Backbone as CSV, one residue per row, in Angstrom:
resi,resn,N_x,N_y,N_z,CA_x,CA_y,CA_z,C_x,C_y,C_z
1,MET,12.884,88.201,-53.086,11.805,88.103,-51.961,11.557,88.772,-50.854
2,ASN,10.518,88.850,-50.272,10.086,89.772,-49.229,10.556,89.092,-48.074
3,GLN,11.747,88.976,-47.322,11.837,88.019,-46.147,10.922,88.851,-44.937
4,LYS,10.433,89.796,-44.835,9.573,90.482,-43.758,8.475,90.654,-43.646
5,MET,7.965,90.397,-42.167,6.445,90.628,-41.992,6.415,91.822,-41.099
6,THR,5.190,92.525,-41.308,4.675,93.895,-41.094,3.460,93.740,-40.231
7,PHE,3.292,94.281,-38.948,2.315,94.027,-38.412,1.745,95.108,-38.118
8,TYR,0.549,95.455,-38.032,-0.162,96.892,-37.718,-1.043,96.928,-36.758
9,ILE,-0.466,97.787,-35.265,-1.305,98.049,-34.161,-1.953,98.847,-33.898
10,MET,-3.609,98.466,-34.080,-4.615,100.332,-33.924,-5.243,100.000,-32.698
11,SER,-5.480,101.023,-32.172,-6.131,100.907,-30.696,-7.652,101.684,-30.969
12,HIS,-8.616,101.045,-30.491,-9.823,101.808,-30.572,-10.148,102.969,-30.004
13,SER,-9.059,103.890,-29.317,-9.348,104.937,-28.905,-8.670,106.297,-29.658
14,GLY,-8.065,105.271,-30.947,-7.746,106.181,-32.022,-6.258,106.830,-32.082
15,SER,-5.836,106.559,-31.143,-4.257,106.664,-31.038,-3.433,106.050,-32.187
16,LYS,-2.315,106.497,-32.299,-1.629,106.437,-33.597,-1.392,104.859,-33.777
17,ILE,-1.473,104.899,-35.013,-1.145,103.148,-35.139,0.553,102.670,-35.634
18,ARG,0.904,101.649,-34.585,1.934,101.206,-34.551,2.147,100.295,-35.732
19,GLU,3.301,100.720,-36.111,3.594,99.527,-36.997,5.543,98.516,-36.647
20,LEU,5.224,97.246,-36.431,6.558,96.296,-36.462,6.432,95.259,-37.626
21,THR,8.010,95.074,-37.799,8.457,94.866,-38.505,9.379,93.706,-38.109
22,PHE,8.880,92.442,-39.078,10.152,90.695,-37.867,10.228,90.179,-39.809
23,HIS,11.652,89.415,-39.413,11.668,88.688,-40.179,10.593,87.284,-39.927
24,LYS,10.644,86.951,-41.383,9.795,85.627,-41.239,10.108,84.693,-40.316
25,GLY,11.893,84.347,-40.111,11.941,83.234,-39.443,11.775,83.448,-37.752
26,MET,11.872,84.626,-37.745,11.601,84.854,-36.149,10.154,84.995,-36.029
27,VAL,9.220,85.043,-37.071,7.459,85.028,-36.985,7.159,83.411,-37.026
28,TYR,8.114,83.016,-37.343,8.026,81.005,-37.396,8.228,80.653,-36.257
29,GLY,9.497,81.092,-35.462,10.292,80.768,-34.282,9.032,80.975,-33.042
30,PHE,8.227,82.321,-33.488,7.597,82.547,-32.329,6.987,81.604,-32.069
31,PHE,5.660,81.313,-33.400,4.923,80.570,-33.118,5.098,78.899,-32.855
32,LEU,5.963,78.684,-33.934,6.921,77.321,-33.346,6.884,77.135,-31.743
33,LEU,7.669,78.156,-31.566,7.787,78.084,-29.785,6.564,77.995,-28.788
34,LEU,5.806,78.945,-29.500,4.053,78.621,-28.723,3.807,77.535,-28.446
35,PHE,3.867,76.615,-29.567,3.389,75.560,-30.230,3.573,74.464,-29.108
36,PHE,5.141,74.411,-29.224,5.618,73.963,-28.080,5.396,73.803,-26.822
37,VAL,5.247,75.264,-25.995,5.086,75.611,-25.346,3.794,75.022,-24.582
38,PHE,2.507,75.247,-25.625,1.150,74.802,-25.191,1.145,72.986,-25.210
39,ALA,2.423,72.705,-26.049,1.530,71.531,-26.164,2.653,70.529,-24.748
40,ALA,3.777,71.180,-24.138,4.220,71.088,-22.740,3.069,71.019,-22.029
41,PHE,2.664,72.076,-22.044,1.880,72.359,-20.713,0.475,71.516,-21.185
42,SER,0.199,71.039,-21.967,-1.136,70.067,-22.178,-0.654,68.842,-21.668
43,TRP,0.636,68.236,-21.969,1.312,67.496,-21.486,1.277,67.140,-20.065
44,VAL,1.788,67.937,-19.336,1.792,68.697,-17.976,0.619,68.419,-17.477
45,ILE,-0.837,69.149,-17.904,-2.269,68.939,-17.458,-2.219,67.432,-17.521
46,TYR,-2.076,66.816,-18.461,-2.735,65.330,-18.965,-1.531,64.286,-17.636
47,ASP,-0.609,64.081,-17.388,0.257,63.744,-16.478,-0.086,63.793,-15.055
48,TYR,-0.563,65.264,-14.677,-0.872,65.603,-13.734,-2.229,65.139,-13.081
49,SER,-3.180,64.929,-13.884,-4.454,64.295,-13.923,-4.253,62.920,-13.833
50,ARG,-3.479,62.150,-14.443,-3.390,60.502,-14.801,-2.560,60.127,-13.180
51,LEU,-1.614,61.106,-12.757,-0.631,60.796,-11.286,-2.214,60.982,-10.299
52,LEU,-2.859,61.723,-10.313,-4.152,62.121,-9.282,-4.978,60.762,-9.401
53,THR,-5.244,60.205,-10.711,-5.908,59.300,-10.488,-5.599,58.101,-10.216
54,ARG,-3.683,57.779,-10.665,-3.186,57.223,-9.821,-3.031,56.983,-8.335
55,ALA,-3.202,58.345,-7.921,-2.961,57.802,-6.219,-4.394,57.846,-5.513
56,SER,-5.384,57.924,-5.958,-6.684,57.810,-5.731,-6.844,56.721,-5.696
57,GLU,-6.043,55.174,-6.335,-5.707,53.756,-6.386,-5.094,53.383,-5.794
58,VAL,-4.209,54.218,-5.035,-3.118,53.651,-3.965,-3.350,53.158,-2.979
59,PRO,-4.391,53.311,-2.321,-4.950,52.856,-0.747,-5.767,51.696,-1.509
60,PHE,-6.555,51.631,-2.693,-7.074,50.141,-3.136,-6.052,49.603,-3.354
61,LEU,-4.916,49.557,-4.181,-3.771,48.528,-4.124,-3.115,48.265,-3.193
62,GLU,-2.730,49.321,-2.105,-2.081,48.580,-0.959,-3.496,47.717,-0.358
63,SER,-4.046,47.863,-0.254,-5.149,46.630,0.401,-5.146,45.543,-0.275
64,GLU,-4.989,45.345,-1.874,-4.933,44.386,-2.708,-3.913,43.624,-1.858
65,LEU,-2.502,44.759,-2.426,-1.235,43.630,-1.911,-1.213,43.320,-0.317
66,ALA,-1.472,43.652,0.288,-1.246,43.337,1.820,-2.247,41.842,1.815
67,PHE,-3.774,41.683,1.255,-4.429,40.662,1.159,-3.488,39.723,0.227
68,ASN,-3.380,39.982,-0.880,-2.316,38.758,-1.514,-1.216,38.432,-0.735
69,GLU,-0.197,39.122,-0.087,0.828,39.258,0.488,0.261,37.649,1.954
70,GLU,-1.311,38.237,2.127,-1.522,37.410,3.447,-2.280,35.812,2.930
71,GLN,-2.514,36.107,1.384,-3.099,34.894,1.083,-1.622,33.605,0.537
72,LEU,-0.846,34.898,0.154,0.673,33.595,-0.254,0.985,33.131,1.187
73,LEU,1.078,33.955,2.260,1.391,33.236,3.187,0.896,32.093,3.991
74,MET,-0.429,32.418,3.405,-1.123,31.088,3.827,-0.851,30.115,3.046
75,GLN,-0.831,30.072,1.956,-0.406,29.319,0.616,0.755,28.614,1.199
76,ARG,1.825,29.095,1.371,2.876,28.437,1.439,3.096,27.764,3.439
77,ASP,2.162,28.020,3.950,2.153,27.034,5.112,1.046,26.287,4.475
78,GLN,0.506,25.959,3.960,-0.429,24.845,3.365,0.727,24.234,2.583
79,ILE,1.269,24.578,2.253,2.147,23.538,1.250,3.392,23.500,2.065
80,GLN,3.322,23.847,3.147,4.624,22.927,4.158,4.245,22.249,5.028
81,LEU,3.020,22.216,5.673,1.761,21.663,5.785,1.601,20.128,5.150
82,PHE,1.635,20.581,3.830,1.010,19.379,2.887,2.916,18.268,2.979
83,ALA,3.682,19.039,2.717,4.813,18.089,2.099,5.230,17.758,4.121
84,LYS,4.697,18.282,4.749,5.049,17.196,6.257,4.265,16.097,6.320
85,GLU,2.625,16.358,5.539,1.854,15.212,5.565,2.830,14.139,4.633
86,LEU,3.060,14.391,3.368,3.545,13.658,2.409,4.761,12.884,3.175
87,ASN,5.435,13.692,3.748,6.776,12.528,4.490,5.598,11.727,5.669
88,LEU,4.907,12.001,6.312,4.273,11.216,7.436,3.920,9.937,6.431
89,LEU,3.037,10.292,5.518,2.080,8.906,4.348,3.597,8.224,3.956
90,LYS,4.574,8.880,3.564,5.761,8.076,2.953,6.264,6.965,3.951
91,ASN,6.543,7.462,5.600,6.945,6.838,6.289,5.774,5.449,6.841
92,ARG,4.658,6.017,6.325,3.642,5.193,6.804,3.627,3.786,6.007
93,VAL,3.888,4.332,4.512,4.037,3.053,3.076,5.250,2.417,3.573
94,LEU,6.146,3.057,4.001,7.417,2.437,4.756,7.270,1.662,5.390
95,THR,6.323,1.534,6.498,6.202,0.735,8.068,5.248,-0.149,7.186
96,LEU,4.666,0.003,6.181,3.891,-1.262,5.531,4.788,-2.502,5.060
97,SER,5.230,-1.607,4.069,6.491,-2.579,3.344,7.012,-3.148,4.119
98,GLU,7.931,-2.436,6.040,8.557,-3.644,6.370,7.753,-4.670,7.282
99,PHE,6.363,-3.941,7.519,5.398,-5.196,7.799,5.276,-6.305,7.020
100,GLU,5.259,-6.168,5.392,4.722,-6.908,4.517,6.055,-8.000,4.578
101,GLN,7.203,-7.351,4.660,8.632,-8.547,4.371,8.563,-9.383,5.619
102,LYS,8.466,-8.623,6.833,8.111,-9.698,8.110,7.065,-10.737,8.105
103,ILE,5.978,-10.044,7.280,5.236,-11.308,7.220,5.404,-12.594,6.161
104,ARG,6.478,-11.850,5.012,6.921,-13.064,3.797,7.919,-13.779,4.244
105,THR,8.220,-13.207,5.798,9.825,-13.708,6.453,9.141,-14.819,7.015
106,ILE,8.422,-14.805,7.894,7.972,-15.635,8.631,7.411,-16.544,7.770
107,ALA,6.376,-16.360,7.045,5.969,-17.386,6.037,6.567,-17.864,5.044
108,ASN,8.007,-17.463,5.466,9.186,-18.173,4.270,8.601,-17.952,3.019
109,MET,7.976,-16.794,2.265,7.819,-16.246,1.102,9.231,-15.709,0.540
110,GLU,9.209,-15.466,-0.788,9.969,-15.016,-1.452,9.621,-13.382,-1.073
111,ALA,10.521,-12.303,-1.120,10.577,-11.265,-0.551,10.018,-10.200,-2.321
112,ARG,9.324,-9.323,-2.021,9.135,-8.366,-2.811,10.510,-7.943,-3.548
113,GLU,10.222,-7.424,-4.963,11.412,-6.491,-4.957,11.143,-4.768,-4.767
114,GLU,11.832,-3.921,-4.432,11.272,-2.737,-4.417,12.414,-1.669,-5.149
115,ASN,12.053,-1.408,-6.737,12.727,-1.011,-7.761,11.993,0.654,-8.087
116,ASP,10.940,0.499,-7.235,10.461,2.234,-7.928,9.607,2.887,-7.008
117,GLY,8.719,3.998,-7.439,7.883,4.235,-6.082,8.774,4.670,-5.418
118,ILE,8.658,5.264,-4.168,9.475,6.019,-3.105,10.650,5.441,-2.754
119,PHE,10.806,3.899,-3.479,12.056,3.128,-2.765,13.080,3.422,-4.739
120,GLY,14.339,4.150,-3.688,15.285,4.097,-4.905,15.885,3.080,-5.295
121,LEU,17.261,2.988,-5.486,17.653,1.588,-6.638,18.577,1.103,-5.138
122,GLY,18.041,-0.080,-5.256,18.866,-1.259,-4.487,17.473,-1.245,-3.193
123,GLY,16.377,-0.697,-3.624,15.439,-1.001,-2.208,15.158,-0.160,-1.375
124,THR,16.068,1.500,-1.754,16.646,2.348,-0.378,15.732,3.455,-0.546
125,PRO,15.118,3.832,0.595,13.797,4.476,0.670,14.671,6.199,0.132
126,VAL,13.792,6.792,-0.210,14.157,8.050,-0.958,14.052,9.272,0.407
127,GLU,15.101,10.375,0.470,15.088,11.322,1.657,13.693,11.852,1.688
128,ASP,13.208,12.756,3.081,11.931,13.311,3.147,12.151,14.650,2.183
129,LEU,11.193,15.264,2.462,11.134,16.277,1.839,11.805,17.869,3.311
130,ASP,12.492,18.437,2.539,13.155,18.911,3.631,12.129,20.149,3.725
131,MET,11.829,20.648,5.070,10.845,21.515,5.370,11.618,22.947,5.688
132,ARG,12.985,22.957,5.693,13.268,24.004,6.258,13.985,24.920,4.897
133,LEU,13.244,24.642,3.985,13.792,25.424,2.681,12.996,26.577,2.664
134,GLU,13.432,27.796,2.458,12.734,29.205,2.470,12.134,29.379,0.849
135,LEU,10.334,29.146,1.091,9.512,29.222,0.141,10.147,30.390,-0.808
136,SER,10.593,31.819,-0.256,10.195,32.798,-1.327,11.338,32.320,-1.999
137,GLU,12.331,31.243,-1.750,13.399,31.412,-2.639,13.499,29.971,-3.097
138,ASN,13.241,28.817,-2.973,12.630,27.387,-3.366,10.970,26.499,-3.387
139,HIS,10.297,27.904,-3.590,8.938,27.752,-3.730,8.454,26.619,-4.876
140,ALA,9.186,26.963,-6.096,8.971,25.917,-7.175,9.339,24.733,-7.033
141,SER,10.426,24.848,-6.371,11.377,23.387,-6.444,10.381,22.707,-5.590
142,LEU,9.957,23.150,-4.549,9.538,22.434,-3.203,8.026,21.823,-3.754
143,ILE,7.515,22.779,-4.727,6.264,22.107,-4.949,6.648,20.883,-6.190
144,ARG,7.459,20.955,-7.088,7.773,20.352,-8.048,8.446,19.225,-7.497
145,GLU,9.295,18.676,-5.912,9.048,17.882,-5.621,7.839,16.841,-4.656
146,MET,7.147,18.060,-4.518,5.992,17.346,-3.579,4.815,16.698,-4.880
147,HIS,5.028,17.089,-5.936,4.154,16.707,-7.310,4.880,15.111,-7.611
148,GLU,6.338,14.986,-7.827,7.176,13.468,-7.826,6.953,12.864,-6.498
149,ARG,6.729,13.248,-5.517,6.366,12.414,-4.312,5.039,11.681,-4.515
150,VAL,4.132,12.863,-4.799,2.855,12.162,-4.650,2.777,10.800,-5.639
151,VAL,3.132,11.207,-7.157,3.093,10.001,-8.276,3.890,9.027,-7.755
152,HIS,4.888,9.139,-6.763,5.927,8.176,-6.732,4.693,7.322,-5.299
153,LEU,4.249,7.741,-4.518,3.384,7.274,-3.670,2.104,6.981,-4.077
154,ASP,1.661,7.450,-5.538,0.383,6.669,-5.899,0.906,5.616,-6.356
155,ARG,1.798,5.551,-7.067,2.686,3.847,-8.047,2.715,2.789,-7.081
156,ASP,3.515,3.593,-5.939,3.800,2.533,-5.018,2.942,2.370,-3.971
157,SER,1.798,2.674,-3.980,0.528,2.099,-3.222,-0.221,1.138,-4.130
158,LEU,-0.155,1.301,-5.228,-0.900,0.400,-6.199,0.353,-1.251,-5.866
159,GLY,1.496,-0.774,-6.076,2.251,-2.290,-6.031,2.156,-2.519,-4.484
160,ARG,2.208,-1.627,-3.633,1.602,-2.041,-2.336,0.576,-3.379,-1.791
161,ILE,-0.763,-2.603,-3.279,-2.025,-3.266,-2.660,-1.677,-4.682,-3.727
162,ASP,-0.690,-4.676,-5.001,-0.897,-5.964,-5.120,0.128,-7.190,-4.708
163,GLY,1.062,-6.338,-3.719,1.595,-7.138,-2.982,1.044,-7.719,-1.777
164,PHE,-0.046,-6.862,-1.521,-0.188,-7.478,-0.137,-1.680,-8.525,-0.626
165,GLU,-2.216,-8.474,-1.374,-2.843,-9.142,-2.580,-2.481,-10.449,-2.686
166,SER,-0.906,-10.587,-3.106,-0.380,-12.079,-3.452,0.013,-12.464,-2.171
167,LEU,0.422,-11.577,-0.999,0.367,-12.375,0.699,-0.231,-12.851,0.985
168,LEU,-1.680,-11.991,0.451,-3.204,-12.879,1.499,-3.139,-13.944,0.273
169,GLU,-3.534,-14.615,-0.705,-3.532,-15.116,-1.266,-2.566,-16.439,-0.815
170,SER,-1.457,-16.181,-0.693,-0.285,-16.886,-0.351,-0.597,-17.855,0.932
171,LEU,-0.578,-16.824,1.823,-1.058,-17.097,3.622,-2.611,-17.840,3.576
172,GLU,-3.532,-17.963,2.460,-4.671,-18.645,2.710,-4.195,-19.672,1.920
173,ASP,-3.407,-19.997,0.864,-2.815,-21.312,0.217,-2.413,-22.180,1.946
174,GLN,-1.646,-21.414,2.383,-0.864,-21.853,3.424,-1.676,-22.299,4.564
175,ARG,-2.781,-21.559,4.874,-3.315,-21.654,5.740,-4.362,-23.012,5.389
176,ASN,-4.701,-23.130,4.219,-5.406,-23.981,4.073,-4.885,-25.639,3.929
177,LEU,-3.429,-25.497,3.702,-2.537,-26.503,3.497,-2.405,-27.223,4.694
178,LEU,-2.103,-26.190,6.080,-2.022,-26.344,7.196,-3.329,-26.974,8.166
179,ALA,-4.512,-26.385,7.485,-5.520,-27.459,7.837,-5.765,-28.835,7.732
180,VAL,-5.284,-28.783,6.668,-5.232,-30.274,6.084,-4.259,-31.132,6.267
181,THR,-3.102,-30.530,7.171,-2.222,-31.062,7.664,-2.192,-32.021,8.953
182,PRO,-1.997,-33.053,9.028,-2.168,-33.925,10.285,-1.189,-33.386,11.426
183,ALA,-1.682,-32.953,12.127,-1.003,-32.394,13.545,-0.896,-32.682,14.761
184,ILE,-2.305,-33.499,15.362,-2.155,-33.651,16.454,-1.942,-35.200,16.831
185,ARG,-2.379,-35.492,18.266,-2.382,-37.479,18.293,-3.773,-37.544,18.111
186,PRO,-3.906,-39.125,17.498,-5.397,-39.202,17.168,-6.291,-39.751,18.527
187,ALA,-5.690,-40.258,19.508,-6.507,-40.145,20.877,-5.068,-40.323,21.904
188,ASP,-5.679,-40.184,23.172,-4.925,-40.332,24.271,-5.144,-41.720,24.361
189,GLY,-3.734,-41.995,25.253,-3.089,-43.233,25.571,-1.808,-43.372,25.386
190,TRP,-1.222,-44.841,25.467,0.197,-45.296,25.522,0.595,-45.794,24.430
191,VAL,1.952,-45.508,23.634,2.541,-46.009,22.306,2.490,-47.474,22.609
192,THR,1.926,-48.511,22.120,2.483,-49.588,22.086,3.061,-50.186,20.688
193,SER,3.453,-49.881,19.801,3.819,-50.353,18.734,4.123,-48.983,17.993
194,ARG,5.269,-48.831,17.456,5.992,-47.843,16.869,6.109,-47.934,15.446
195,PHE,6.165,-47.152,14.148,6.325,-47.507,12.631,7.865,-47.988,12.474
196,GLY,7.665,-48.601,11.886,9.051,-49.404,10.779,9.167,-50.718,11.291
197,TYR,10.187,-51.342,11.109,10.286,-52.956,11.528,10.048,-53.618,12.803
198,ARG,9.428,-54.155,13.458,9.145,-55.254,14.375,8.571,-56.309,14.320
199,THR,8.522,-57.117,15.580,8.412,-58.408,15.711,6.896,-58.656,15.808
200,SER,6.678,-59.348,14.467,4.928,-59.442,15.041,4.602,-60.299,15.777
201,PRO,3.499,-59.762,16.749,2.815,-60.656,17.929,2.310,-61.511,17.512
202,PHE,1.728,-61.763,16.399,1.021,-63.032,15.569,2.051,-64.238,14.951
203,THR,2.924,-63.632,14.603,3.608,-64.608,13.506,5.202,-64.922,14.321
204,GLY,5.552,-63.782,14.762,7.092,-63.286,15.797,8.012,-63.465,14.510
205,LYS,7.507,-63.116,13.409,8.763,-62.550,12.600,8.858,-61.415,12.141
206,ARG,9.970,-61.003,11.768,10.049,-59.577,11.691,9.477,-58.995,10.409
207,GLU,8.706,-57.966,10.783,7.967,-57.476,9.692,7.694,-56.148,9.531
208,PHE,7.379,-55.292,9.057,6.928,-54.028,8.712,5.678,-53.382,9.047
209,HIS,5.673,-52.589,9.920,4.618,-52.165,10.955,4.365,-50.435,10.360
210,SER,3.483,-50.382,9.623,3.329,-49.037,8.885,2.745,-47.737,9.665
211,GLY,2.194,-48.418,10.818,1.400,-46.997,11.786,2.161,-46.899,12.993
212,LEU,1.279,-46.642,13.761,1.670,-46.050,15.411,0.425,-46.902,16.080
213,ASP,0.934,-47.352,17.202,-0.466,-48.191,17.580,-0.766,-47.259,19.180
214,ILE,-1.555,-46.566,19.751,-2.174,-46.343,20.591,-3.112,-46.866,21.570
215,ALA,-2.340,-47.510,22.678,-3.775,-48.182,23.425,-4.004,-47.499,24.605
216,ASN,-5.667,-48.124,24.792,-6.114,-47.105,25.747,-7.795,-48.119,26.315
217,ARG,-8.301,-47.393,27.117,-9.744,-48.227,27.130,-10.589,-48.045,26.110
218,PRO,-11.253,-49.114,25.547,-12.545,-49.499,24.798,-13.049,-48.207,25.163
219,GLY,-13.488,-47.537,24.149,-14.493,-46.511,23.842,-14.009,-45.391,23.699
220,THR,-12.496,-45.194,24.479,-11.490,-44.165,24.106,-12.161,-42.977,22.569
221,PRO,-12.404,-41.948,22.957,-12.777,-41.378,21.587,-11.565,-40.912,20.608
222,VAL,-11.567,-41.154,19.137,-10.682,-41.411,18.332,-10.867,-39.894,17.385
223,LEU,-9.769,-39.114,17.029,-10.001,-37.705,16.636,-9.810,-37.763,15.188
224,ALA,-10.325,-37.133,14.402,-9.244,-36.451,12.942,-8.343,-36.294,13.346
225,THR,-7.650,-36.034,12.841,-5.750,-35.379,13.097,-5.733,-33.690,11.934
226,ALA,-6.747,-33.994,11.033,-6.719,-33.058,10.308,-7.921,-32.761,9.602
227,GLU,-8.107,-31.398,8.654,-9.521,-31.228,8.064,-9.434,-32.490,6.803
228,GLY,-10.581,-33.160,6.518,-10.562,-33.669,5.385,-11.763,-34.234,4.767
229,VAL,-12.063,-34.850,3.726,-12.879,-35.912,3.844,-12.995,-37.316,3.809
230,VAL,-14.009,-37.968,4.376,-13.864,-39.169,4.581,-14.221,-40.012,3.417
231,SER,-12.913,-41.216,3.371,-13.017,-41.471,2.157,-13.920,-43.443,1.996
232,PHE,-13.962,-43.704,3.680,-14.432,-44.637,3.513,-14.137,-44.890,5.435
233,ALA,-15.404,-45.776,5.757,-15.442,-46.218,6.718,-16.330,-47.174,7.148
234,GLY,-15.854,-47.944,7.666,-16.494,-49.305,7.489,-15.680,-50.784,8.026
235,ASP,-15.877,-51.886,7.634,-15.004,-52.906,8.695,-14.176,-53.413,7.179
236,ARG,-12.833,-53.628,7.517,-11.516,-53.895,6.428,-10.873,-55.272,6.429
237,GLY,-11.536,-56.146,7.664,-10.847,-57.513,7.796,-9.813,-57.564,8.786
238,ALA,-8.367,-57.331,8.360,-7.650,-57.803,9.105,-7.638,-56.174,10.307
239,ILE,-7.544,-55.102,9.641,-7.514,-53.933,10.545,-8.975,-53.621,11.066
240,GLY,-9.784,-54.347,10.833,-11.352,-54.130,11.793,-12.030,-52.898,11.261
241,ILE,-12.824,-52.187,11.950,-13.636,-51.190,11.516,-12.719,-50.279,11.323
242,VAL,-12.728,-49.325,10.473,-11.315,-48.445,9.737,-12.219,-47.187,9.306
243,VAL,-12.004,-46.057,9.597,-11.807,-44.466,9.243,-10.663,-44.081,8.113
244,ASN,-10.890,-43.796,6.761,-9.845,-43.262,5.784,-10.318,-41.751,5.556
245,ILE,-9.543,-40.832,6.015,-10.037,-39.771,5.597,-8.784,-39.140,4.486
246,ASP,-9.442,-38.708,3.516,-8.305,-38.030,2.445,-8.154,-36.241,2.728
247,HIS,-7.086,-35.941,2.865,-7.003,-34.321,3.359,-6.015,-33.915,2.042
248,GLY,-6.547,-34.579,0.844,-5.895,-33.335,-0.021,-4.444,-33.944,-0.486
249,HIS,-3.657,-32.486,-0.885,-2.591,-32.877,-1.451,-1.528,-34.271,-1.439
250,GLY,-2.067,-35.371,-1.517,-1.683,-37.006,-1.667,-1.815,-37.048,-0.024
251,LEU,-2.091,-36.502,1.248,-1.915,-36.886,2.537,-3.555,-38.042,2.880
252,VAL,-3.281,-38.905,3.350,-4.660,-39.447,3.876,-3.952,-40.404,4.616
253,THR,-5.131,-40.523,5.834,-4.811,-40.687,7.466,-5.882,-41.984,7.233
254,ARG,-5.465,-43.241,8.461,-6.532,-44.115,8.648,-6.141,-44.381,10.103
255,TYR,-7.468,-45.140,10.466,-7.401,-44.822,11.828,-8.363,-46.127,12.027
256,GLY,-7.708,-47.561,12.614,-8.226,-48.845,12.331,-8.751,-49.803,13.964
257,HIS,-8.911,-50.960,13.755,-8.903,-51.807,14.774,-10.265,-50.678,15.911
258,LEU,-11.247,-50.067,15.332,-12.099,-49.330,15.714,-13.239,-49.586,16.579
259,GLN,-13.685,-49.589,17.577,-15.427,-50.431,17.916,-16.198,-49.753,17.249
260,LYS,-16.555,-48.440,16.761,-17.433,-48.065,15.933,-17.166,-46.657,15.510
261,ALA,-17.298,-46.649,14.344,-17.172,-45.559,13.231,-18.172,-44.521,13.704
262,LEU,-17.570,-43.499,13.948,-18.895,-42.093,13.801,-18.992,-41.428,12.898
263,VAL,-19.016,-41.651,11.817,-18.621,-40.610,10.594,-19.188,-41.597,9.477
264,LYS,-19.275,-40.784,8.379,-19.707,-42.028,6.969,-18.889,-41.872,5.919
265,SER,-18.801,-42.230,4.609,-17.904,-41.679,3.780,-18.593,-40.578,2.845
266,GLY,-17.784,-39.443,2.423,-17.965,-38.275,2.077,-18.240,-37.202,2.691
267,GLN,-18.337,-37.546,4.235,-18.634,-36.530,5.222,-17.130,-35.803,5.198
268,ARG,-17.249,-34.322,5.386,-16.649,-33.604,6.065,-16.145,-33.311,6.987
269,VAL,-14.937,-33.710,8.087,-14.960,-33.272,9.375,-13.408,-32.286,9.343
270,SER,-13.006,-31.815,10.799,-12.328,-31.407,11.125,-11.163,-31.312,11.934
271,ARG,-10.181,-30.866,12.159,-9.345,-30.926,13.087,-10.037,-31.622,14.316
272,GLY,-9.527,-32.650,15.051,-10.006,-32.655,16.912,-11.344,-33.523,16.429
273,GLU,-12.312,-33.457,15.763,-13.480,-33.650,15.495,-13.192,-35.098,15.819
274,VAL,-14.193,-35.794,16.739,-14.321,-37.486,16.661,-15.267,-37.925,15.759
275,ILE,-14.190,-38.952,15.493,-15.102,-39.889,14.080,-14.856,-41.369,14.338
276,GLY,-14.604,-41.679,15.761,-14.574,-43.343,16.381,-15.072,-43.526,17.514
277,LYS,-14.560,-44.553,18.191,-14.276,-45.121,19.836,-13.335,-46.594,19.437
278,MET,-12.530,-46.308,20.201,-11.708,-47.290,20.074,-11.764,-48.492,20.756
279,GLY,-11.217,-49.435,19.836,-11.913,-50.763,20.290,-10.601,-51.822,19.830
280,ASN,-11.025,-53.133,19.558,-10.559,-54.074,19.501,-10.835,-55.008,18.097
281,THR,-11.119,-54.544,16.954,-12.013,-54.886,15.739,-11.080,-55.850,15.238
282,GLY,-11.190,-56.733,14.479,-9.812,-57.229,13.232,-9.001,-57.923,14.139
283,ARG,-7.583,-57.631,13.621,-6.206,-58.870,13.668,-5.565,-57.938,15.112
284,SER,-5.992,-58.244,16.485,-5.396,-57.286,17.017,-5.490,-57.883,18.396
285,THR,-4.524,-57.585,19.556,-4.379,-58.111,20.578,-5.214,-57.533,22.096
286,GLY,-5.285,-56.358,21.648,-6.133,-55.432,22.520,-6.810,-54.128,22.332
287,PRO,-7.357,-53.456,23.072,-8.143,-52.498,22.531,-7.061,-51.134,21.877
288,HIS,-6.903,-50.977,20.938,-5.865,-49.469,20.321,-6.605,-49.431,18.967
289,VAL,-5.891,-47.825,18.681,-5.941,-47.692,17.682,-4.809,-47.628,16.429
290,HIS,-5.185,-47.734,15.603,-3.860,-48.171,14.700,-3.849,-47.302,13.611
291,TYR,-2.529,-46.279,13.843,-2.921,-44.942,13.132,-1.692,-44.555,11.884
292,GLU,-2.371,-44.130,10.674,-1.438,-44.812,9.399,-1.473,-42.696,9.220
293,VAL,-0.706,-42.685,8.295,-0.254,-41.255,7.321,0.477,-41.751,6.105
294,ARG,-0.297,-41.531,5.153,0.246,-42.082,3.718,0.229,-40.641,2.948
295,LEU,1.079,-40.780,2.076,1.540,-39.674,1.528,1.812,-40.056,0.004
296,ASN,0.748,-39.877,-1.172,0.983,-40.021,-1.828,0.969,-41.742,-2.466
297,GLY,0.264,-42.039,-1.116,0.170,-44.153,-0.956,1.476,-44.469,-0.148
298,VAL,2.295,-43.739,-0.358,3.405,-44.319,0.744,3.341,-44.051,2.155
299,PRO,3.341,-45.092,3.084,2.836,-45.113,4.561,4.462,-44.155,5.028
300,VAL,4.349,-43.185,6.045,5.397,-42.364,6.423,4.831,-42.234,7.885
301,ASN,6.168,-41.738,8.694,6.132,-41.947,10.057,5.295,-41.036,10.722
302,PRO,4.257,-41.876,11.432,3.744,-40.610,11.956,3.896,-39.625,12.754
303,VAL,4.831,-40.001,13.654,5.465,-39.204,14.684,5.704,-37.794,14.438
304,LYS,6.064,-37.985,12.949,6.415,-36.543,12.079,5.568,-35.577,11.707
305,TYR,4.344,-35.922,12.217,3.082,-35.337,12.034,2.205,-35.127,13.276
306,ILE,2.955,-35.289,14.597,2.398,-35.309,15.782,2.658,-33.594,16.374
307,LEU,2.170,-32.886,16.571,2.354,-31.240,17.190,2.267,-31.315,18.495
308,ASP,1.343,-31.948,19.217,1.260,-31.848,20.272,1.756,-32.479,21.296
């Protein structure tokens, strides 16, 4: 086989024809080299044009980067502000909790158990969020803690609402109980006979006196010692004109020997309301009011129910 290639070079001017002979390998190598040179040149041109395009985008990218950095700083400031507000909110909830516990203590109510929410084990409140953390390094950690804190605050606020509702309900019950508990003197005057055993002014024998006698001028106002409903108002023989008031919870008060009753059966009265006038009706040695307090039908010492 012929391993050479011959090239003839002719000129338009009619000069001598030149003959060039090369090995085929050299010819193929030359054309291969020429191809690689062309490819490399094309790549350089393409890469240069691409760099020019990228270079034209640099000012825009720099501006966008500066804007993003500014937005990131603002977001970090907002995150720190939000964390500060969460700490303040947590402290306010703790203050409310302490206030609730004080009210429960004053009202002699059972304290609530604090075992979740912003309270740790044993009722110890969790620590505040650390505002000195570097957000560039602890950004995700702070956000995660803030999310957990919001969940805890939400859960604790619901529990706090239930706690205050039960507290208000209990205080209302106690207020109602206090309103119907005898607590004042039924009339102005002098105590002439106390609760307990005494010598009867009529028989001279030792007998049990089931109430408290307070003497004063006839017509002296007699007051209801607590809120209740008049269960009887009228003449009852030995005790004379009497007013009985049912206060509920097993408590009943009686006001005997009245000159006149100023209320009727079924009428609701308030503490301090005038229900009659002091008199000397029934079996009596002088103008006075016989005052009784009965608990579940049993007479008890009225002095224990006089706080004024």
